[in-house]
C-alpha positions in Angstrom: 49.9 -33.7 -18.6 48.9 -30.3 -17.4 47.4 -26.9 -18.6 49.8 -24.0 -18.6 50.1 -20.3 -19.9 53.2 -19.3 -21.9 54.8 -16.5 -20.1 57.7 -15.9 -22.5 60.8 -17.5 -24.2 64.4 -18.2 -22.9 67.5 -17.5 -25.0 70.4 -19.8 -24.3 73.3 -19.9 -26.6 75.1 -22.8 -24.7 72.9 -25.8 -23.9 72.7 -29.5 -23.8 72.6 -31.2 -27.4 69.0 -32.4 -26.9 68.0 -28.8 -26.8 70.0 -27.6 -29.9 67.1 -26.9 -32.2 64.6 -26.5 -29.5 62.8 -23.3 -28.3 62.5 -23.0 -24.6 59.5 -21.3 -23.1 58.5 -20.3 -19.5 55.1 -21.6 -18.7 52.8 -21.2 -15.8 50.6 -24.1 -14.7 47.1 -23.2 -14.6 43.6 -24.5 -13.6 41.0 -25.1 -16.2 39.5 -21.7 -15.3 42.9 -20.0 -15.9 44.1 -19.4 -12.3 47.8 -19.9 -11.6 48.4 -23.4 -10.1 52.0 -23.7 -8.8 55.3 -22.4 -9.8 56.4 -21.5 -13.3 58.7 -23.9 -15.3 60.6 -24.3 -18.5 59.4 -26.5 -21.2 60.5 -27.3 -24.7 58.3 -26.0 -27.4 57.5 -28.7 -29.8 54.4 -26.6 -31.3 55.5 -23.2 -32.2 53.4 -21.3 -29.4 53.7 -17.8 -28.5 53.4 -15.7 -25.3 49.9 -15.8 -23.7 48.8 -18.9 -25.4 47.1 -21.7 -23.3 48.9 -25.0 -23.9 49.2 -28.7 -22.9 52.5 -29.7 -21.3 53.8 -33.2 -20.6 56.1 -33.5 -17.5 57.7 -36.9 -17.9 61.2 -37.8 -19.5 60.1 -41.0 -21.5 57.3 -39.1 -23.2 59.3 -36.1 -23.8 61.8 -38.3 -25.6 59.2 -39.8 -27.9 57.9 -36.4 -28.8 61.5 -35.0 -29.6 62.7 -38.3 -31.1 65.6 -38.5 -28.6 66.4 -41.6 -26.6 66.9 -41.0 -22.8 66.5 -37.1 -23.1 67.8 -34.5 -20.8 64.3 -33.0 -21.0 61.4 -33.2 -18.5 58.7 -30.8 -19.9 57.5 -30.4 -23.4 54.7 -28.4 -24.8 52.7 -30.8 -27.0 49.5 -28.8 -27.9 47.8 -25.6 -28.1 44.4 -25.3 -26.4 41.6 -23.7 -28.4 38.9 -24.1 -25.8 38.0 -25.6 -22.5 34.4 -26.6 -22.1 33.6 -27.6 -18.3 29.8 -27.7 -18.9 29.9 -31.2 -20.2 
């Protein structure tokens, strides 16, 4: 699981059936203090997020299948939560 910032959405009229009712988002992995941390990626949105939001993303096929209720999904990354606050002070 990693933190990411939502950069935008992707429109695709032709896609694998595992994605038929799914919204695809472009996410940028970030550090807890909000700095970019690696290359951007596509993720299926399971939460209804918008551009600029900080989110939790899982990047593992089996877990993605459980979230989307799909056996053996053609999905790797899924947005599973919206981050309200990050407290690094303990």
